[in-house]
KELUM-416984 format. One record per residue (C-alpha): x negated, z, y; residue number from 1. Coordinates in steps of 0.05 Angstrom, whole numbers. Each point is the difference from the previous one (the first is absolute). Example, Ala and Ser with C-alpha at 12.3 -4.5 7.8 and 13.67 -1.06 7.14 Angstrom:
2
REC       px       pz       py     n
REC     -246      156      -90     1
REC      -27      -13       69     2
END
This chain:
552
REC       px       pz       py     n
REC    -4593    -2375     -122     1
REC       15      -22       71     2
REC      -19       68       27     3
REC      -69       -6      -32     4
REC       -6      -69       30     5
REC       16       27       69     6
REC      -48       59       -8     7
REC      -54      -49      -21     8
REC       14      -43       61     9
REC       -2       60       46    10
REC      -67       21      -29    11
REC      -28      -70       10    12
REC       23        0       72    13
REC      -32       67       11    14
REC      -65      -25      -32    15
REC        0      -60       47    16
REC       12       45       60    17
REC      -59       45      -19    18
REC      -45      -60      -11    19
REC       12      -21       72    20
REC      -34       64       22    21
REC       51       10       55    22
REC       24       68      -25    23
REC      -17       55      -49    24
REC       39       13      -64    25
REC       44       56       27    26
REC       27      -45       55    27
REC       30      -52      -46    28
REC       74        7      -15    29
REC       27      -64      -32    30
REC       75       -8        3    31
REC       31      -58      -38    32
REC       71      -24       13    33
REC       42      -52      -36    34
REC       10      -61       44    35
REC       72      -19       16    36
REC      -15      -75        2    37
REC      -34      -32      -60    38
REC      -36      -49       46    39
REC      -39       60       26    40
REC      -25       18      -70    41
REC       17       58      -46    42
REC      -33       58       37    43
REC      -25       14       70    44
REC      -44       52       33    45
REC      -11       21       72    46
REC      -67       33      -15    47
REC      -36      -44       51    48
REC       45       24       56    49
REC      -10       72      -23    50
REC      -75       -8        9    51
REC        2      -29       70    52
REC      -16       64       37    53
REC      -54       22      -49    54
REC      -34      -68       -5    55
REC       12      -19       73    56
REC       14      -71      -19    57
REC       59      -48        2    58
REC       45       11      -62    59
REC       -3      -74      -19    60
REC      -76        2        3    61
REC        2       63      -43    62
REC       46      -35      -50    63
REC      -47      -59       -4    64
REC      -59       46      -12    65
REC       39       35      -56    66
REC       17      -66      -34    67
REC      -73      -21        2    68
REC      -13       58      -46    69
REC       64       -3      -41    70
REC       -4      -18      -74    71
REC       63      -41      -14    72
REC      -14       -8      -74    73
REC      -11       74      -11    74
REC       66       14       37    75
REC       40      -53      -39    76
REC       14      -35       66    77
REC        6      -76        6    78
REC        6       -6       76    79
REC      -10       44       61    80
REC       25      -13       71    81
REC       -7       35       67    82
REC       66        2       38    83
REC       22       22       69    84
REC      -44       52       35    85
REC      -39       15      -63    86
REC       45        9      -61    87
REC      -33      -22      -65    88
REC       46      -33      -50    89
REC      -17       -5      -74    90
REC       27      -50      -50    91
REC       -6       28      -70    92
REC      -15      -37      -65    93
REC       71      -10      -25    94
REC      -22        1      -73    95
REC      -28       69       11    96
REC       66       22       32    97
REC       41      -23      -59    98
REC      -41       41      -49    99
REC       40       60       21   100
REC       61      -29      -36   101
REC      -32       13      -68   102
REC      -20       70       22   103
REC       72       16       19   104
REC       28      -28      -65   105
REC      -50       41      -41   106
REC       14       64       39   107
REC       76       -7       -7   108
REC       37       65       17   109
REC      -66       31       20   110
REC      -14      -51       54   111
REC      -10       34       67   112
REC      -25       66      -28   113
REC      -68       25       21   114
REC      -44       62        1   115
REC        0        4       76   116
REC       21       73       -3   117
REC      -56       19      -48   118
REC       46       47      -38   119
REC       11       46       60   120
REC       53       52      -17   121
REC       61       -5       45   122
REC       59       48       -2   123
REC       60      -33       33   124
REC       60       44       15   125
REC       64      -35       22   126
REC       76        7        1   127
REC       -1       75      -15   128
REC       73        8       21   129
REC       33       68       -8   130
REC       38        2      -66   131
REC       65       16       35   132
REC       34      -68        8   133
REC       -7      -76       -3   134
REC      -60      -40       22   135
REC       15      -34       67   136
REC      -30      -60       37   137
REC      -63       37       23   138
REC      -15       21      -72   139
REC       13      -71      -24   140
REC      -50      -28       50   141
REC      -51       53      -19   142
REC       11      -14      -74   143
REC      -10      -75        8   144
REC      -62        7       44   145
REC      -30       57      -40   146
REC        9      -35      -67   147
REC      -27      -67       28   148
REC      -60       37       29   149
REC      -15       32      -67   150
REC        5      -66      -37   151
REC      -46      -33       51   152
REC      -51       57       -3   153
REC       -1       -3      -76   154
REC      -10      -75        1   155
REC      -58        9       49   156
REC      -36       48      -47   157
REC       22       68       25   158
REC       19       56      -48   159
REC       70       18       25   160
REC       45       59      -14   161
REC       72       -6       24   162
REC       28       68       19   163
REC       70       24       19   164
REC        1       69       33   165
REC       64       36      -19   166
REC       24       47       55   167
REC       35       47      -50   168
REC      -11       65       38   169
REC       31       28       63   170
REC       69        6       30   171
REC       21      -72      -13   172
REC       -4       14      -75   173
REC       40       64        7   174
REC       53      -41       36   175
REC       -2      -50      -57   176
REC       12       55      -51   177
REC       58       29       40   178
REC       30      -70        8   179
REC       -6      -15      -74   180
REC       31       67      -19   181
REC       58      -10       48   182
REC       15      -70      -27   183
REC       -5       29      -70   184
REC       53       52       16   185
REC       44      -53       32   186
REC       -7      -43      -62   187
REC       27       58      -40   188
REC       59        6       47   189
REC      -25       63       34   190
REC       12       14       73   191
REC      -69      -11       31   192
REC      -17      -25       70   193
REC      -63      -40       13   194
REC      -41       32       56   195
REC       -8      -41       63   196
REC      -76       -8       -8   197
REC        6      -18      -74   198
REC      -10      -70      -28   199
REC       65      -39        0   200
REC      -22      -64      -34   201
REC       39      -31      -58   202
REC      -60       11      -46   203
REC       10       76        6   204
REC       73       -9      -20   205
REC      -23      -38      -61   206
REC      -51       54      -15   207
REC       54       54        3   208
REC       43      -39      -49   209
REC      -58       -7      -48   210
REC      -16       74        4   211
REC       74       17      -14   212
REC        2      -47      -60   213
REC      -65       24      -30   214
REC        3       75       15   215
REC       74       13        9   216
REC       10       70       30   217
REC      -70       26      -17   218
REC      -22        7       73   219
REC       66       24       30   220
REC       -9       63       41   221
REC      -72        3      -24   222
REC      -36      -39       54   223
REC      -56       50       10   224
REC      -10       10      -75   225
REC       -7      -75      -14   226
REC      -29      -21       67   227
REC      -65      -25      -32   228
REC       36      -41      -53   229
REC       48      -30       51   230
REC      -59      -16       45   231
REC      -36      -37      -56   232
REC       63      -39      -19   233
REC       11      -22       72   234
REC      -73      -19       11   235
REC       -4      -39      -65   236
REC       65      -37       17   237
REC      -24      -19       69   238
REC      -71      -18      -20   239
REC       24      -41      -59   240
REC       46      -39       47   241
REC      -59      -13       47   242
REC      -43      -23      -58   243
REC       55      -47      -24   244
REC        8      -31       69   245
REC      -76       -8        7   246
REC       -6      -27      -70   247
REC       53      -53       13   248
REC      -38      -16       64   249
REC      -63      -12      -41   250
REC      -35       63       23   251
REC      -34       48      -48   252
REC      -44       61       13   253
REC      -58       29      -39   254
REC       16       71       18   255
REC       54       43       32   256
REC      -29       61       34   257
REC       48       59        8   258
REC       -5       41       63   259
REC       29       59      -38   260
REC      -57       -6      -51   261
REC      -50       12       56   262
REC       34       66       15   263
REC        6       18      -74   264
REC      -75      -11       -9   265
REC      -15       41       63   266
REC      -35      -61       31   267
REC       37        7       66   268
REC      -27       70       13   269
REC      -69      -22      -25   270
REC       -2      -56       51   271
REC        6       52       56   272
REC      -55       41      -33   273
REC      -46      -61       -1   274
REC       12      -13       74   275
REC      -12       74       15   276
REC      -67       -3      -36   277
REC      -18      -59       46   278
REC       19       41       61   279
REC       57      -44       23   280
REC       57       50       -7   281
REC       20       54       49   282
REC       56       51        3   283
REC       48        4       59   284
REC       69       32        6   285
REC       -1       14      -75   286
REC       -9      -73      -18   287
REC      -61      -38      -26   288
REC      -22      -59       43   289
REC      -45      -60      -15   290
REC      -49      -17       55   291
REC       21      -73       -3   292
REC      -19      -11       73   293
REC      -72        4      -22   294
REC       12      -68      -32   295
REC       40      -36       53   296
REC       70       26      -12   297
REC       40       15       64   298
REC       13       72      -20   299
REC      -16       49      -56   300
REC       49        2      -58   301
REC       33       57      -37   302
REC      -13        1      -75   303
REC       35       65      -18   304
REC       55       28       43   305
REC        7       73       20   306
REC       54       10      -53   307
REC      -51      -21      -54   308
REC       30      -68      -15   309
REC      -41      -63        4   310
REC       11      -58       47   311
REC        9      -72      -26   312
REC      -72      -14       17   313
REC      -30       50      -47   314
REC       22      -30      -67   315
REC      -20      -68       27   316
REC      -70       26       12   317
REC       -1       29      -71   318
REC       23      -66      -28   319
REC      -54      -39       36   320
REC      -53       49      -24   321
REC       23      -13      -72   322
REC       -4      -75       12   323
REC      -72        7       21   324
REC      -15       44      -59   325
REC       21      -58      -45   326
REC      -60      -38       26   327
REC       36      -50       45   328
REC      -45      -36       50   329
REC       58      -15       47   330
REC       69       30       11   331
REC       51      -48       28   332
REC       68       27       21   333
REC       57      -46       21   334
REC       48       38       45   335
REC       61      -15       41   336
REC       -6       -5       76   337
REC       30       69        9   338
REC      -63       29      -32   339
REC      -48      -30       51   340
REC      -14       66       34   341
REC      -15       32      -67   342
REC      -63      -41      -12   343
REC      -48       38       45   344
REC       16       68      -30   345
REC      -11      -22      -72   346
REC      -64      -36       19   347
REC      -22       62       37   348
REC        8       42      -63   349
REC      -40      -51      -41   350
REC      -56        1       51   351
REC        1       76        2   352
REC      -14       -2      -74   353
REC      -61      -43       11   354
REC       27      -69      -13   355
REC       -9      -61       44   356
REC       61      -16       43   357
REC        8      -69      -31   358
REC        2       29      -70   359
REC       75        4       14   360
REC       33      -61       32   361
REC       74       -4       17   362
REC       38      -65        7   363
REC       64        7       40   364
REC       64      -38      -18   365
REC       45      -16       59   366
REC       75       -2        0   367
REC       42      -57      -29   368
REC       63      -28       32   369
REC       48      -39      -45   370
REC       31      -62       30   371
REC       61      -34      -30   372
REC       40      -56       33   373
REC      -41       11       63   374
REC       20       74        6   375
REC      -35       64      -19   376
REC       24       24      -68   377
REC       -4       75      -12   378
REC       52       23      -50   379
REC        2       -5      -75   380
REC       67      -24      -28   381
REC      -10       44      -61   382
REC      -19       66       33   383
REC       25       -9       71   384
REC      -69       23       23   385
REC      -68      -32       11   386
REC      -17      -62      -41   387
REC      -41       18      -62   388
REC      -53      -35      -40   389
REC       53      -11      -54   390
REC       46      -34       52   391
REC      -56      -47       19   392
REC      -17      -18      -71   393
REC       72      -16      -14   394
REC       11      -37       65   395
REC      -62      -45        5   396
REC      -39       12      -65   397
REC      -66       33      -15   398
REC      -44      -60       15   399
REC       27      -13       69   400
REC        1       73       18   401
REC      -72       11      -20   402
REC      -26      -64       31   403
REC       35       13       67   404
REC      -28       71        3   405
REC      -71      -21      -18   406
REC       -4      -61       45   407
REC       -4       43       63   408
REC      -53       52       15   409
REC       27       69      -13   410
REC      -21       25       68   411
REC       50      -47       35   412
REC       74       11        6   413
REC       39      -54      -36   414
REC       69      -32       -2   415
REC       21      -16      -71   416
REC       46      -60        3   417
REC       46        5      -61   418
REC       29      -70       10   419
REC      -69      -31        2   420
REC      -23       40      -61   421
REC       58      -29      -40   422
REC       -6      -71       26   423
REC      -24      -52      -50   424
REC      -39      -44       48   425
REC      -70      -11       26   426
REC       17       46       58   427
REC       -2       58      -49   428
REC      -74       16      -12   429
REC        9       29      -70   430
REC       44      -59      -22   431
REC      -52      -47       30   432
REC      -57       33      -39   433
REC       38        6      -66   434
REC       24      -72        6   435
REC      -73      -22        4   436
REC      -14       33      -67   437
REC       64      -27      -31   438
REC      -17      -70       25   439
REC      -68        4      -32   440
REC       32       22      -65   441
REC       50      -57        4   442
REC      -56      -51        9   443
REC      -37       27      -61   444
REC       63       -3      -42   445
REC       15      -71       21   446
REC      -72      -21      -15   447
REC        1       34      -68   448
REC       64      -37      -19   449
REC      -35      -65       16   450
REC      -62       17      -41   451
REC      -48       19       56   452
REC      -46       60       -5   453
REC      -41       37       52   454
REC      -73      -18       -6   455
REC      -50       57       -3   456
REC      -68      -26       23   457
REC      -59       20       44   458
REC       15      -48       56   459
REC       62      -40       20   460
REC      -23      -66       29   461
REC       70      -30        5   462
REC       26       56       45   463
REC      -17      -28       68   464
REC       59        9       48   465
REC      -13       43       62   466
REC       63       40      -15   467
REC      -27       16      -69   468
REC      -66       24       29   469
REC       38       43       49   470
REC       36       35      -57   471
REC      -64        7      -41   472
REC      -36       34       58   473
REC       59       45       12   474
REC        2       22      -73   475
REC      -74       14        4   476
REC       14       50       56   477
REC       45       42      -44   478
REC      -51       51      -26   479
REC      -25       11       71   480
REC       71        9       26   481
REC       13       53      -52   482
REC      -65       37       16   483
REC       15       -4       74   484
REC       72       25       -8   485
REC      -26       57      -43   486
REC      -56       23       47   487
REC       45       -4       61   488
REC       61       28      -38   489
REC       43      -57       27   490
REC       45      -27      -56   491
REC       34      -49       48   492
REC      -63      -42       -2   493
REC       21      -20      -70   494
REC       67      -25       26   495
REC      -36      -40       53   496
REC      -43      -31      -54   497
REC       60      -14      -45   498
REC       35      -36       57   499
REC      -63      -41       16   500
REC       -8      -19      -73   501
REC       73      -20       -8   502
REC       -4      -42       64   503
REC      -64      -35      -23   504
REC       30      -14      -69   505
REC       66      -27       27   506
REC      -39      -44       48   507
REC      -44      -25      -57   508
REC       61      -14      -43   509
REC       32      -42       55   510
REC      -65      -38       14   511
REC      -13      -31      -68   512
REC       36       -1      -66   513
REC      -29       41      -57   514
REC       25      -38      -62   515
REC      -24      -72       -2   516
REC       16      -31      -68   517
REC      -48      -57       17   518
REC      -59       47        9   519
REC       -3       52      -55   520
REC      -69       28       18   521
REC       18       12       73   522
REC       66       31      -19   523
REC      -33       48      -49   524
REC      -50       21       54   525
REC       56       12       49   526
REC       37       41      -52   527
REC      -61       45       -6   528
REC        5       11       75   529
REC       75       14       -5   530
REC      -13       50      -55   531
REC      -52       35       42   532
REC       48        3       59   533
REC       55       29      -45   534
REC      -48       54      -26   535
REC      -25       19       69   536
REC       70        4       29   537
REC       25       42      -58   538
REC      -60       48        6   539
REC       11        6       76   540
REC       75       14       -8   541
REC      -14       52      -53   542
REC      -46       38       47   543
REC       59       14       46   544
REC       47       14      -58   545
REC       40      -65        5   546
REC       18      -44      -59   547
REC      -23      -72       -9   548
REC       60      -37      -29   549
REC      -11      -64      -39   550
REC       67      -29       19   551
REC       43        6       62   552
END
């Protein structure tokens, strides 16, 4: 693999540096970069310039000293040059570079996967919208980023659990039950007025109609008696709707954790007891307070109010305790920007219980602004309210929606250009990427119709165009890109890579024709490269939940 080739080269450079005697082992940090210009080789390092202060020598002199001790053969290098103030450029053995084509072909759908994460157990919680209405833009962005992150983590060798925390306790659920019951009565023709703070969405109207059809007058004038059953009907209806929307968006969860279940199992009260045992709880004005300022919070937080009810923080603490009990090495929560101030208090509770602060890490998702025809677009035609995930899927499609959300870091605010997302041109990044895959598929179909077949061999001596080498090196970076995106929790790095690969492939396609009926062997070798590109692109798109069409 290319990555192994680079690691080997880095090691040989380090060995050469140590042989010069200029520095000790711990001072050597070899950084290799791809050269932009093929005339400058395949890779370059600035290690000589890094060592200037330590070695107290001119960087070009240091570079010459390094090369005097450098083993080209061991590093699979054919030529080495010193450029500028002391850059060292390496020209790789091209036959060694092309060996990675066979590796990619043999790996197939598994290409790019690694064990970089060493099986570390990650619990990733995302979306977690209240089951009281439709998923909106913020939830859609969180769903796309959270799902892409989990796919990337899994590909990098982490053991991932996808969790949705269902806020099914508290006043908002009581309002949902009242809203459902009112719409149920209205569906039966009864005179019932929806309270002002109730949920007025069209989904609740539909829920009321369903309840009337299935239960007829069973609940009429018996709200208190059947409160529990009505509550369960309403929750199931709303949660099923959320699951349908997420499923159609390509997002699935391993577990749905109920907030109410934490109360039912007495885990919320137990969390306070655990903190009391640690000495981080005190009583004041009839309430129980967490000494969160001991861990960097700006003020202490109430866990149980003077009336005996718990604050929103307390069940969250209980939930995170349960996550840790399941043996997770890392808890990752993806929250909306409005929860930013909540991070310190949850981390404080985790630290109070004896866990390292970075055991829990929170990624914040910033707001999204929809742009259509150059103007901000806020209202859903269907509901007359905020645009939902369902609206986006219907308007621009799942692929474009997911790609656009993932291609920007979640911590940045973003403008989602609906017109661009629907545009079928190279200006649209998802179209550009998918077209690269479709173009590769088209070439392979054309070649097969003419009797050509991709050659599977150890080396490809007839692949010798600089644009081909550029693509090969880029494909070789794929496992490292996945590992890097996983460790940094930055899914947008995959989109950057996809765009780079698509650009390199389109450039290669325009530079030299693939199918040459007068040169069967060269064509078959090129087809192997095209197949490897197709596989790599499909694998990369899959990691962000975007399809790889064979025709466009």
